[in-house]
Biopython code that builds the backbone (N, CA, C, O; Angstrom):
import numpy as np
from Bio.PDB.StructureBuilder import StructureBuilder

atoms = [
    (1, "MET", "N", (17.590, -10.759, -5.468)),
    (1, "MET", "CA", (16.616, -9.957, -4.620)),
    (1, "MET", "C", (16.914, -8.966, -5.630)),
    (1, "MET", "O", (16.383, -8.789, -6.727)),
    (2, "VAL", "N", (18.111, -8.192, -4.907)),
    (2, "VAL", "CA", (18.213, -6.205, -5.353)),
    (2, "VAL", "C", (18.426, -6.370, -6.839)),
    (2, "VAL", "O", (17.544, -5.794, -7.476)),
    (3, "GLU", "N", (19.202, -6.896, -7.482)),
    (3, "GLU", "CA", (18.612, -6.704, -8.588)),
    (3, "GLU", "C", (17.379, -7.087, -9.800)),
    (3, "GLU", "O", (17.214, -6.677, -10.949)),
    (4, "SER", "N", (16.529, -8.191, -8.835)),
    (4, "SER", "CA", (15.070, -7.695, -9.294)),
    (4, "SER", "C", (14.368, -6.956, -8.974)),
    (4, "SER", "O", (13.231, -7.164, -9.396)),
    (5, "GLY", "N", (14.596, -5.342, -7.835)),
    (5, "GLY", "CA", (14.181, -4.715, -7.514)),
    (5, "GLY", "C", (14.725, -3.539, -9.042)),
    (5, "GLY", "O", (13.888, -3.256, -9.899)),
    (6, "PHE", "N", (15.725, -3.171, -9.102)),
    (6, "PHE", "CA", (16.718, -2.803, -10.054)),
    (6, "PHE", "C", (16.156, -2.738, -11.009)),
    (6, "PHE", "O", (15.695, -1.622, -11.248)),
    (7, "TRP", "N", (15.926, -3.691, -11.897)),
    (7, "TRP", "CA", (15.129, -5.072, -13.164)),
    (7, "TRP", "C", (13.719, -3.955, -12.694)),
    (7, "TRP", "O", (13.401, -3.145, -13.565)),
    (8, "PHE", "N", (13.027, -3.928, -11.550)),
    (8, "PHE", "CA", (11.531, -3.638, -11.881)),
    (8, "PHE", "C", (11.537, -1.568, -11.876)),
    (8, "PHE", "O", (10.689, -1.021, -12.582)),
    (9, "VAL", "N", (12.617, -0.594, -10.974)),
    (9, "VAL", "CA", (12.357, 0.364, -10.988)),
    (9, "VAL", "C", (12.600, 0.758, -12.166)),
    (9, "VAL", "O", (11.999, 1.777, -12.507)),
    (10, "GLY", "N", (13.734, -0.022, -13.386)),
    (10, "GLY", "CA", (14.573, 0.196, -14.615)),
    (10, "GLY", "C", (12.654, 0.261, -15.661)),
    (10, "GLY", "O", (12.391, 1.083, -16.539)),
    (11, "LEU", "N", (11.653, -0.899, -15.130)),
    (11, "LEU", "CA", (10.797, -0.618, -16.293)),
    (11, "LEU", "C", (9.563, -0.463, -15.787)),
    (11, "LEU", "O", (8.463, -0.841, -16.190)),
    (12, "PHE", "N", (10.081, 0.463, -14.358)),
    (12, "PHE", "CA", (8.653, 1.313, -14.159)),
    (12, "PHE", "C", (9.209, 2.629, -14.938)),
    (12, "PHE", "O", (8.350, 3.379, -15.401)),
    (13, "LEU", "N", (10.274, 2.894, -15.080)),
    (13, "LEU", "CA", (10.796, 4.239, -15.489)),
    (13, "LEU", "C", (10.604, 4.210, -17.266)),
    (13, "LEU", "O", (10.287, 5.123, -18.029)),
    (14, "LEU", "N", (10.901, 2.929, -17.511)),
    (14, "LEU", "CA", (10.779, 3.074, -19.389)),
    (14, "LEU", "C", (9.023, 3.402, -19.597)),
    (14, "LEU", "O", (8.541, 4.308, -20.277)),
    (15, "SER", "N", (8.232, 2.302, -18.737)),
    (15, "SER", "CA", (6.686, 2.777, -19.233)),
    (15, "SER", "C", (6.527, 3.797, -18.760)),
    (15, "SER", "O", (5.622, 4.524, -19.170)),
    (16, "LEU", "N", (7.494, 4.235, -17.579)),
    (16, "LEU", "CA", (6.798, 6.121, -17.560)),
    (16, "LEU", "C", (6.991, 6.909, -18.775)),
    (16, "LEU", "O", (6.135, 7.628, -19.291)),
    (17, "LEU", "N", (8.376, 6.688, -19.257)),
    (17, "LEU", "CA", (8.714, 7.168, -20.800)),
    (17, "LEU", "C", (8.258, 7.285, -21.504)),
    (17, "LEU", "O", (8.222, 8.407, -22.007)),
    (18, "VAL", "N", (7.153, 5.576, -22.406)),
    (18, "VAL", "CA", (6.886, 5.382, -23.324)),
    (18, "VAL", "C", (5.856, 6.393, -23.038)),
    (18, "VAL", "O", (5.639, 7.331, -23.806)),
    (19, "LEU", "N", (5.039, 6.154, -21.621)),
    (19, "LEU", "CA", (3.265, 7.095, -21.647)),
    (19, "LEU", "C", (3.489, 8.559, -21.745)),
    (19, "LEU", "O", (2.577, 9.199, -22.268)),
    (20, "TYR", "N", (4.351, 9.091, -21.410)),
    (20, "TYR", "CA", (4.525, 10.451, -21.169)),
    (20, "TYR", "C", (5.483, 11.157, -22.434)),
    (20, "TYR", "O", (5.732, 12.357, -22.546)),
    (21, "ARG", "N", (5.875, 10.201, -23.216)),
    (21, "ARG", "CA", (6.887, 10.600, -24.626)),
    (21, "ARG", "C", (5.618, 11.522, -25.612)),
    (21, "ARG", "O", (5.940, 12.509, -26.274)),
    (22, "LYS", "N", (4.334, 11.053, -25.562)),
    (22, "LYS", "CA", (3.546, 11.987, -26.506)),
    (22, "LYS", "C", (2.649, 12.045, -25.341)),
    (22, "LYS", "O", (2.487, 11.515, -24.242)),
    (23, "LYS", "N", (2.033, 13.147, -26.279)),
    (23, "LYS", "CA", (0.271, 13.637, -26.201)),
    (23, "LYS", "C", (-0.687, 12.938, -25.561)),
    (23, "LYS", "O", (-1.298, 12.796, -24.501)),
    (24, "GLU", "N", (-0.454, 12.301, -27.439)),
    (24, "GLU", "CA", (-1.493, 11.487, -27.335)),
    (24, "GLU", "C", (-1.140, 9.838, -26.348)),
    (24, "GLU", "O", (-0.356, 9.550, -25.443)),
    (25, "ARG", "N", (-1.997, 9.218, -26.980)),
    (25, "ARG", "CA", (-2.399, 7.907, -26.293)),
    (25, "ARG", "C", (-1.459, 7.024, -27.361)),
    (25, "ARG", "O", (-1.350, 7.185, -28.576)),
    (26, "GLN", "N", (-0.781, 5.979, -26.446)),
    (26, "GLN", "CA", (-0.250, 5.463, -27.341)),
    (26, "GLN", "C", (0.058, 3.662, -26.425)),
    (26, "GLN", "O", (-0.094, 3.102, -25.339)),
    (27, "GLU", "N", (0.303, 3.550, -27.095)),
    (27, "GLU", "CA", (0.351, 1.843, -26.598)),
    (27, "GLU", "C", (1.850, 1.162, -26.114)),
    (27, "GLU", "O", (3.034, 1.470, -26.254)),
    (28, "PHE", "N", (1.342, 0.424, -25.679)),
    (28, "PHE", "CA", (3.215, -0.353, -25.349)),
    (28, "PHE", "C", (4.155, -0.919, -26.289)),
    (28, "PHE", "O", (3.927, -2.110, -26.501)),
    (29, "PRO", "N", (4.523, -0.741, -26.524)),
    (29, "PRO", "CA", (5.220, -1.959, -27.432)),
    (29, "PRO", "C", (4.953, -3.214, -26.883)),
    (29, "PRO", "O", (4.481, -3.852, -25.942)),
    (30, "ARG", "N", (5.341, -3.224, -27.648)),
    (30, "ARG", "CA", (5.274, -5.645, -27.814)),
    (30, "ARG", "C", (6.046, -6.111, -27.074)),
    (30, "ARG", "O", (5.738, -6.907, -26.187)),
    (31, "TRP", "N", (7.510, -5.583, -27.366)),
    (31, "TRP", "CA", (8.512, -6.612, -26.747)),
    (31, "TRP", "C", (8.583, -5.599, -24.330)),
    (31, "TRP", "O", (9.289, -5.966, -23.390)),
    (32, "MET", "N", (7.562, -4.474, -24.376)),
    (32, "MET", "CA", (7.389, -4.598, -23.361)),
    (32, "MET", "C", (6.415, -4.875, -22.356)),
    (32, "MET", "O", (6.286, -4.661, -21.150)),
    (33, "LEU", "N", (5.525, -5.639, -23.630)),
    (33, "LEU", "CA", (4.170, -5.900, -22.534)),
    (33, "LEU", "C", (4.729, -7.787, -22.403)),
    (33, "LEU", "O", (4.514, -8.627, -21.530)),
    (34, "TYR", "N", (5.424, -7.844, -23.590)),
    (34, "TYR", "CA", (6.181, -9.516, -23.031)),
    (34, "TYR", "C", (7.216, -9.397, -21.966)),
    (34, "TYR", "O", (7.379, -10.442, -21.336)),
    (35, "CYS", "N", (8.148, -8.127, -21.513)),
    (35, "CYS", "CA", (8.881, -7.791, -20.834)),
    (35, "CYS", "C", (8.384, -8.013, -19.351)),
    (35, "CYS", "O", (9.034, -8.746, -18.605)),
    (36, "MET", "N", (7.393, -7.470, -18.981)),
    (36, "MET", "CA", (6.465, -7.037, -18.518)),
    (36, "MET", "C", (5.411, -8.164, -17.402)),
    (36, "MET", "O", (5.232, -8.077, -16.187)),
    (37, "LEU", "N", (4.769, -9.350, -18.571)),
    (37, "LEU", "CA", (4.871, -10.508, -18.029)),
    (37, "LEU", "C", (5.493, -11.241, -17.403)),
    (37, "LEU", "O", (5.383, -11.699, -16.266)),
    (38, "TRP", "N", (6.401, -11.388, -18.447)),
    (38, "TRP", "CA", (7.657, -12.326, -17.655)),
    (38, "TRP", "C", (8.118, -12.249, -16.846)),
    (38, "TRP", "O", (8.483, -13.243, -16.219)),
    (39, "SER", "N", (8.462, -10.304, -16.219)),
    (39, "SER", "CA", (8.609, -10.224, -15.000)),
    (39, "SER", "C", (7.859, -10.874, -13.749)),
    (39, "SER", "O", (8.474, -11.218, -12.739)),
    (40, "ILE", "N", (6.836, -10.977, -13.861)),
    (40, "ILE", "CA", (6.160, -11.424, -12.757)),
    (40, "ILE", "C", (6.613, -12.083, -11.780)),
    (40, "ILE", "O", (7.127, -11.798, -10.698)),
    (41, "PRO", "N", (6.240, -13.380, -12.541)),
    (41, "PRO", "CA", (7.088, -14.662, -10.854)),
    (41, "PRO", "C", (8.829, -13.624, -10.543)),
    (41, "PRO", "O", (9.368, -14.236, -9.621)),
    (42, "LEU", "N", (9.663, -12.541, -10.912)),
    (42, "LEU", "CA", (10.902, -12.053, -10.337)),
    (42, "LEU", "C", (9.789, -11.853, -9.318)),
    (42, "LEU", "O", (9.671, -12.904, -8.688)),
    (43, "ALA", "N", (9.160, -11.182, -9.014)),
    (43, "ALA", "CA", (8.426, -10.975, -7.505)),
    (43, "ALA", "C", (9.110, -12.017, -6.114)),
    (43, "ALA", "O", (9.803, -11.871, -5.106)),
    (44, "TYR", "N", (8.241, -13.313, -7.009)),
    (44, "TYR", "CA", (8.307, -13.660, -6.081)),
    (44, "TYR", "C", (9.080, -14.906, -5.390)),
    (44, "TYR", "O", (8.996, -15.601, -4.377)),
    (45, "LEU", "N", (10.234, -14.709, -7.059)),
    (45, "LEU", "CA", (11.740, -15.039, -6.903)),
    (45, "LEU", "C", (12.425, -14.009, -5.404)),
    (45, "LEU", "O", (13.137, -14.297, -4.442)),
    (46, "ALA", "N", (11.548, -12.371, -6.026)),
    (46, "ALA", "CA", (13.036, -12.074, -5.209)),
    (46, "ALA", "C", (12.529, -11.745, -3.398)),
    (46, "ALA", "O", (13.184, -11.017, -2.653)),
    (47, "GLY", "N", (11.469, -12.345, -3.062)),
    (47, "GLY", "CA", (11.079, -12.566, -2.192)),
    (47, "GLY", "C", (11.344, -13.892, -1.356)),
    (47, "GLY", "O", (11.368, -14.084, -0.141)),
    (48, "GLN", "N", (11.517, -14.661, -2.342)),
    (48, "GLN", "CA", (12.143, -15.920, -2.059)),
    (48, "GLN", "C", (13.734, -15.773, -1.635)),
    (48, "GLN", "O", (14.546, -16.261, -0.849)),
    (49, "ALA", "N", (13.671, -15.102, -2.338)),
    (49, "ALA", "CA", (15.611, -14.803, -2.544)),
    (49, "ALA", "C", (16.141, -14.090, -1.447)),
    (49, "ALA", "O", (17.341, -13.817, -1.476)),
    (50, "GLY", "N", (15.177, -13.604, -0.102)),
    (50, "GLY", "CA", (15.346, -12.532, 0.782)),
    (50, "GLY", "C", (15.417, -12.858, 1.609)),
    (50, "GLY", "O", (16.128, -12.354, 2.479)),
    (51, "TRP", "N", (14.227, -14.565, 1.844)),
    (51, "TRP", "CA", (14.584, -14.976, 3.274)),
    (51, "TRP", "C", (15.495, -15.820, 2.786)),
    (51, "TRP", "O", (15.461, -16.636, 3.707)),
    (52, "VAL", "N", (15.988, -16.087, 2.320)),
    (52, "VAL", "CA", (17.039, -17.316, 1.933)),
    (52, "VAL", "C", (18.123, -16.277, 2.126)),
    (52, "VAL", "O", (18.995, -16.833, 2.794)),
    (53, "VAL", "N", (18.382, -15.382, 1.933)),
    (53, "VAL", "CA", (19.917, -14.501, 2.207)),
    (53, "VAL", "C", (19.844, -14.200, 3.709)),
    (53, "VAL", "O", (20.756, -14.208, 4.536)),
    (54, "ALA", "N", (18.156, -13.852, 3.907)),
    (54, "ALA", "CA", (18.138, -13.777, 5.787)),
    (54, "ALA", "C", (18.635, -14.496, 6.351)),
    (54, "ALA", "O", (19.429, -14.109, 7.208)),
    (55, "GLU", "N", (18.410, -15.901, 6.148)),
    (55, "GLU", "CA", (18.498, -17.159, 6.869)),
    (55, "GLU", "C", (19.705, -17.918, 6.830)),
    (55, "GLU", "O", (20.175, -18.726, 7.631)),
    (56, "VAL", "N", (20.069, -17.535, 5.839)),
    (56, "VAL", "CA", (22.390, -17.981, 5.309)),
    (56, "VAL", "C", (22.586, -17.368, 6.151)),
    (56, "VAL", "O", (23.210, -17.936, 7.047)),
    (57, "GLY", "N", (22.134, -15.645, 6.435)),
    (57, "GLY", "CA", (23.444, -15.109, 6.411)),
    (57, "GLY", "C", (23.817, -15.305, 8.345)),
    (57, "GLY", "O", (24.996, -15.261, 8.698)),
    (58, "ARG", "N", (23.027, -15.449, 9.094)),
    (58, "ARG", "CA", (23.630, -16.121, 10.073)),
    (58, "ARG", "C", (23.769, -17.402, 10.304)),
    (58, "ARG", "O", (23.400, -17.846, 11.391)),
    (59, "GLN", "N", (24.256, -18.138, 9.451)),
    (59, "GLN", "CA", (25.154, -19.590, 9.803)),
    (59, "GLN", "C", (26.329, -19.141, 9.927)),
    (59, "GLN", "O", (26.909, -19.305, 11.000)),
    (60, "PRO", "N", (26.992, -18.432, 8.797)),
    (60, "PRO", "CA", (28.642, -17.302, 8.800)),
    (60, "PRO", "C", (28.496, -16.817, 10.342)),
    (60, "PRO", "O", (29.331, -17.447, 10.991)),
    (61, "TRP", "N", (27.867, -16.069, 11.057)),
    (61, "TRP", "CA", (28.301, -15.708, 12.903)),
    (61, "TRP", "C", (28.466, -16.817, 13.831)),
    (61, "TRP", "O", (29.317, -16.779, 14.720)),
    (62, "THR", "N", (27.652, -17.840, 13.650)),
    (62, "THR", "CA", (27.543, -18.625, 14.508)),
    (62, "THR", "C", (28.662, -19.568, 14.213)),
    (62, "THR", "O", (29.395, -19.918, 15.138)),
    (63, "ILE", "N", (28.856, -20.015, 12.977)),
    (63, "ILE", "CA", (30.291, -20.885, 13.450)),
    (63, "ILE", "C", (31.656, -19.943, 13.576)),
    (63, "ILE", "O", (32.554, -20.638, 14.051)),
    (64, "GLN", "N", (31.933, -19.105, 13.408)),
    (64, "GLN", "CA", (32.531, -18.316, 13.599)),
    (64, "GLN", "C", (32.707, -17.562, 15.093)),
    (64, "GLN", "O", (33.436, -16.572, 15.018)),
    (65, "ASP", "N", (32.216, -17.822, 16.343)),
    (65, "ASP", "CA", (31.218, -18.382, 17.189)),
    (65, "ASP", "C", (31.380, -16.520, 17.935)),
    (65, "ASP", "O", (31.397, -16.248, 19.136)),
    (66, "LEU", "N", (31.477, -15.523, 16.770)),
    (66, "LEU", "CA", (30.529, -14.540, 17.401)),
    (66, "LEU", "C", (29.546, -13.794, 17.192)),
    (66, "LEU", "O", (29.466, -12.576, 17.350)),
    (67, "LEU", "N", (28.566, -14.727, 16.728)),
    (67, "LEU", "CA", (26.930, -15.119, 17.366)),
    (67, "LEU", "C", (26.609, -16.538, 18.475)),
    (67, "LEU", "O", (26.785, -17.655, 17.989)),
    (68, "PRO", "N", (26.280, -16.462, 19.513)),
    (68, "PRO", "CA", (26.273, -18.223, 20.456)),
    (68, "PRO", "C", (25.548, -18.500, 20.051)),
    (68, "PRO", "O", (24.671, -17.704, 19.717)),
    (69, "THR", "N", (25.440, -20.204, 19.760)),
    (69, "THR", "CA", (24.885, -21.054, 19.220)),
    (69, "THR", "C", (23.016, -20.745, 19.845)),
    (69, "THR", "O", (22.016, -21.032, 19.187)),
    (70, "ILE", "N", (23.025, -20.082, 21.302)),
    (70, "ILE", "CA", (22.248, -20.510, 21.661)),
    (70, "ILE", "C", (20.998, -19.329, 21.184)),
    (70, "ILE", "O", (19.793, -19.566, 21.107)),
    (71, "ALA", "N", (21.632, -18.125, 20.925)),
    (71, "ALA", "CA", (20.521, -17.360, 20.272)),
    (71, "ALA", "C", (20.190, -17.373, 18.756)),
    (71, "ALA", "O", (19.294, -16.761, 18.174)),
    (72, "ALA", "N", (21.478, -18.538, 18.067)),
    (72, "ALA", "CA", (21.481, -18.990, 16.226)),
    (72, "ALA", "C", (20.039, -20.143, 16.781)),
    (72, "ALA", "O", (19.610, -20.349, 15.646)),
    (73, "VAL", "N", (19.339, -20.745, 17.452)),
    (73, "VAL", "CA", (18.570, -22.338, 17.754)),
    (73, "VAL", "C", (16.970, -21.569, 18.292)),
    (73, "VAL", "O", (16.870, -20.565, 18.998)),
    (74, "SER", "N", (16.045, -22.243, 17.814)),
    (74, "SER", "CA", (15.081, -21.072, 17.903)),
    (74, "SER", "C", (14.285, -22.442, 18.943)),
    (74, "SER", "O", (14.860, -23.528, 19.020)),
    (75, "ARG", "N", (13.250, -22.254, 19.510)),
    (75, "ARG", "CA", (12.529, -23.325, 20.142)),
    (75, "ARG", "C", (11.681, -23.894, 20.283)),
    (75, "ARG", "O", (11.011, -24.478, 21.134)),
    (76, "ILE", "N", (11.800, -23.512, 18.601)),
    (76, "ILE", "CA", (10.029, -24.229, 18.351)),
    (76, "ILE", "C", (9.855, -25.759, 17.934)),
    (76, "ILE", "O", (10.566, -26.417, 17.175)),
    (77, "ASP", "N", (8.900, -26.082, 18.523)),
    (77, "ASP", "CA", (9.625, -27.410, 18.221)),
    (77, "ASP", "C", (9.160, -28.213, 16.478)),
    (77, "ASP", "O", (8.316, -27.842, 15.663)),
    (78, "ALA", "N", (9.746, -28.932, 16.451)),
    (78, "ALA", "CA", (9.753, -30.211, 14.783)),
    (78, "ALA", "C", (7.888, -29.790, 14.428)),
    (78, "ALA", "O", (7.568, -29.110, 13.454)),
    (79, "GLY", "N", (7.067, -30.247, 15.237)),
    (79, "GLY", "CA", (5.802, -30.504, 14.505)),
    (79, "GLY", "C", (5.158, -29.151, 13.549)),
    (79, "GLY", "O", (4.812, -29.047, 12.372)),
    (80, "SER", "N", (5.208, -28.057, 14.906)),
    (80, "SER", "CA", (4.960, -26.473, 14.215)),
    (80, "SER", "C", (5.657, -26.083, 13.583)),
    (80, "SER", "O", (5.117, -25.211, 12.901)),
    (81, "VAL", "N", (6.821, -26.218, 13.311)),
    (81, "VAL", "CA", (7.557, -26.125, 12.092)),
    (81, "VAL", "C", (6.772, -26.341, 10.747)),
    (81, "VAL", "O", (6.300, -25.487, 9.998)),
    (82, "LYS", "N", (6.757, -27.985, 10.619)),
    (82, "LYS", "CA", (5.908, -29.034, 9.521)),
    (82, "LYS", "C", (4.649, -28.199, 9.370)),
    (82, "LYS", "O", (4.390, -27.956, 8.191)),
    (83, "VAL", "N", (3.658, -27.615, 10.405)),
    (83, "VAL", "CA", (2.776, -27.820, 10.377)),
    (83, "VAL", "C", (2.071, -25.909, 9.770)),
    (83, "VAL", "O", (0.987, -25.542, 9.316)),
    (84, "THR", "N", (3.418, -25.149, 10.109)),
    (84, "THR", "CA", (3.350, -24.048, 9.598)),
    (84, "THR", "C", (3.847, -23.690, 8.403)),
    (84, "THR", "O", (3.702, -22.576, 7.899)),
    (85, "PHE", "N", (4.857, -25.265, 7.584)),
    (85, "PHE", "CA", (5.037, -25.009, 6.462)),
    (85, "PHE", "C", (3.654, -25.617, 5.797)),
    (85, "PHE", "O", (3.019, -25.035, 4.918)),
    (86, "SER", "N", (3.440, -26.395, 6.148)),
    (86, "SER", "CA", (2.735, -27.402, 5.240)),
    (86, "SER", "C", (0.999, -25.984, 5.372)),
    (86, "SER", "O", (0.176, -25.714, 4.499)),
    (87, "LEU", "N", (1.058, -25.715, 6.106)),
    (87, "LEU", "CA", (0.186, -23.870, 6.369)),
    (87, "LEU", "C", (0.378, -22.846, 4.829)),
    (87, "LEU", "O", (-0.468, -22.117, 4.311)),
    (88, "PHE", "N", (1.755, -23.115, 4.396)),
    (88, "PHE", "CA", (1.990, -21.890, 4.092)),
    (88, "PHE", "C", (1.898, -22.529, 2.644)),
    (88, "PHE", "O", (1.260, -22.006, 1.730)),
    (89, "VAL", "N", (2.716, -23.903, 2.516)),
    (89, "VAL", "CA", (2.116, -24.686, 1.005)),
    (89, "VAL", "C", (0.607, -24.030, 0.314)),
    (89, "VAL", "O", (0.425, -23.298, -0.660)),
    (90, "VAL", "N", (-0.646, -24.857, 1.613)),
    (90, "VAL", "CA", (-1.386, -24.839, 1.036)),
    (90, "VAL", "C", (-2.051, -23.445, 0.943)),
    (90, "VAL", "O", (-2.999, -23.184, 0.201)),
    (91, "LEU", "N", (-1.490, -22.651, 1.718)),
    (91, "LEU", "CA", (-2.221, -21.065, 1.307)),
    (91, "LEU", "C", (-1.950, -20.483, -0.237)),
    (91, "LEU", "O", (-2.749, -20.114, -1.098)),
    (92, "PHE", "N", (-0.544, -20.553, -0.229)),
    (92, "PHE", "CA", (0.102, -20.065, -1.222)),
    (92, "PHE", "C", (-0.190, -20.469, -2.920)),
    (92, "PHE", "O", (-0.068, -19.978, -4.042)),
    (93, "THR", "N", (-0.633, -21.644, -2.273)),
    (93, "THR", "CA", (-0.907, -22.514, -3.630)),
    (93, "THR", "C", (-2.268, -22.406, -4.170)),
    (93, "THR", "O", (-2.434, -22.617, -5.371)),
    (94, "ALA", "N", (-3.392, -22.059, -3.313)),
    (94, "ALA", "CA", (-4.228, -21.431, -3.350)),
    (94, "ALA", "C", (-4.239, -20.090, -4.062)),
    (94, "ALA", "O", (-5.113, -19.764, -4.865)),
    (95, "LEU", "N", (-3.430, -19.500, -3.786)),
    (95, "LEU", "CA", (-3.195, -18.016, -4.342)),
    (95, "LEU", "C", (-3.474, -17.940, -5.058)),
    (95, "LEU", "O", (-4.553, -17.516, -5.472)),
    (96, "LEU", "N", (-1.760, -18.700, -6.021)),
    (96, "LEU", "CA", (-1.228, -18.597, -6.937)),
    (96, "LEU", "C", (-2.683, -19.555, -8.121)),
    (96, "LEU", "O", (-2.933, -19.129, -9.249)),
    (97, "VAL", "N", (-3.281, -20.575, -7.627)),
    (97, "VAL", "CA", (-4.637, -21.103, -8.641)),
    (97, "VAL", "C", (-5.376, -20.022, -8.779)),
    (97, "VAL", "O", (-5.758, -19.940, -9.947)),
    (98, "ALA", "N", (-5.847, -18.935, -7.957)),
    (98, "ALA", "CA", (-6.632, -18.125, -7.491)),
    (98, "ALA", "C", (-6.305, -16.648, -8.697)),
    (98, "ALA", "O", (-7.127, -15.854, -9.154)),
    (99, "GLU", "N", (-4.957, -16.718, -8.903)),
    (99, "GLU", "CA", (-4.223, -15.516, -9.702)),
    (99, "GLU", "C", (-4.346, -16.196, -11.045)),
    (99, "GLU", "O", (-4.740, -15.489, -11.973)),
    (100, "VAL", "N", (-4.089, -17.369, -11.268)),
    (100, "VAL", "CA", (-3.348, -17.701, -12.728)),
    (100, "VAL", "C", (-5.249, -17.609, -13.453)),
    (100, "VAL", "O", (-5.465, -17.288, -14.621)),
    (101, "LYS", "N", (-6.374, -17.965, -12.451)),
    (101, "LYS", "CA", (-6.977, -17.891, -12.988)),
    (101, "LYS", "C", (-8.061, -16.691, -13.387)),
    (101, "LYS", "O", (-9.047, -16.756, -14.121)),
    (102, "ILE", "N", (-7.559, -15.658, -12.692)),
    (102, "ILE", "CA", (-7.387, -14.279, -12.620)),
    (102, "ILE", "C", (-7.767, -13.797, -13.565)),
    (102, "ILE", "O", (-8.837, -13.441, -14.058)),
    (103, "LEU", "N", (-6.216, -13.823, -13.909)),
    (103, "LEU", "CA", (-5.610, -13.587, -15.393)),
    (103, "LEU", "C", (-5.382, -13.810, -16.536)),
    (103, "LEU", "O", (-4.841, -13.039, -17.328)),
    (104, "THR", "N", (-6.101, -15.811, -16.917)),
    (104, "THR", "CA", (-6.448, -16.422, -17.669)),
    (104, "THR", "C", (-7.763, -15.658, -18.423)),
    (104, "THR", "O", (-7.967, -15.366, -19.602)),
    (105, "ARG", "N", (-8.554, -15.473, -17.189)),
    (105, "ARG", "CA", (-9.979, -14.819, -17.275)),
    (105, "ARG", "C", (-9.804, -13.412, -18.451)),
    (105, "ARG", "O", (-10.233, -13.316, -19.601)),
    (106, "GLN", "N", (-8.980, -12.401, -17.596)),
    (106, "GLN", "CA", (-9.130, -11.283, -17.768)),
    (106, "GLN", "C", (-8.154, -11.557, -19.411)),
    (106, "GLN", "O", (-8.532, -10.923, -20.396)),
    (107, "ILE", "N", (-7.687, -11.929, -19.459)),
    (107, "ILE", "CA", (-7.019, -12.052, -20.977)),
    (107, "ILE", "C", (-7.610, -12.435, -22.235)),
    (107, "ILE", "O", (-7.543, -11.973, -23.374)),
    (108, "LYS", "N", (-8.367, -13.671, -21.564)),
    (108, "LYS", "CA", (-9.577, -13.792, -22.672)),
    (108, "LYS", "C", (-10.027, -12.462, -22.326)),
    (108, "LYS", "O", (-9.440, -11.524, -22.865)),
    (109, "ILE", "N", (-10.770, -12.272, -21.689)),
    (109, "ILE", "CA", (-12.017, -10.955, -22.115)),
    (109, "ILE", "C", (-11.120, -9.779, -23.331)),
    (109, "ILE", "O", (-11.623, -9.255, -24.325)),
    (110, "GLY", "N", (-9.639, -9.626, -22.804)),
    (110, "GLY", "CA", (-8.996, -8.531, -23.837)),
    (110, "GLY", "C", (-9.254, -7.513, -23.374)),
    (110, "GLY", "O", (-10.016, -7.427, -22.411)),
    (111, "PRO", "N", (-8.622, -6.362, -24.001)),
    (111, "PRO", "CA", (-8.787, -4.604, -23.451)),
    (111, "PRO", "C", (-10.401, -4.279, -23.729)),
    (111, "PRO", "O", (-11.211, -4.854, -24.455)),
    (112, "GLN", "N", (-10.510, -3.324, -23.008)),
    (112, "GLN", "CA", (-11.499, -3.125, -23.581)),
    (112, "GLN", "C", (-11.185, -1.566, -24.607)),
    (112, "GLN", "O", (-10.215, -0.891, -24.262)),
    (113, "ASN", "N", (-11.817, -1.201, -25.513)),
    (113, "ASN", "CA", (-11.772, 0.388, -26.465)),
    (113, "ASN", "C", (-12.139, 1.550, -26.088)),
    (113, "ASN", "O", (-13.242, 2.067, -26.266)),
    (114, "ASP", "N", (-10.989, 2.100, -25.424)),
    (114, "ASP", "CA", (-12.818, 3.800, -24.707)),
    (114, "ASP", "C", (-12.667, 4.301, -25.378)),
    (114, "ASP", "O", (-13.316, 5.336, -25.534)),
]
sb = StructureBuilder()
sb.init_structure("model")
sb.init_model(0)
sb.init_chain("A")
sb.init_seg("    ")
for serial, (resi, resn, name, xyz) in enumerate(atoms, 1):
    if name == "N":
        sb.init_residue(resn, " ", resi, " ")
    sb.init_atom(name, np.array(xyz, "f"), 0.0, 1.0, " ", f" {name:<3s}", serial, name[0])
structure = sb.get_structure()
């Protein structure tokens, strides 16, 4: 997650450097556009990695008796967890489909010359 964050900051600073290097308007190099395109999934992976780190990070504290077991276990019914997980899967899948459709439509339109 942290590495993805540093990647995005570096990519942003590099894009600013390319944009403001010359006074006249210039396009991004092709390799940079590909880096930006392939970096899109990194944001999603970074978010999921953050949740994994947060959840896995609790376990050693409980195993070493530093965190009481009662504090590490939630009182949520298993059915509620299944329903919530299913809703998240459906929602984020629908958002992914919508995003891919929007991106492909805009790519087919192409850039507009000003």
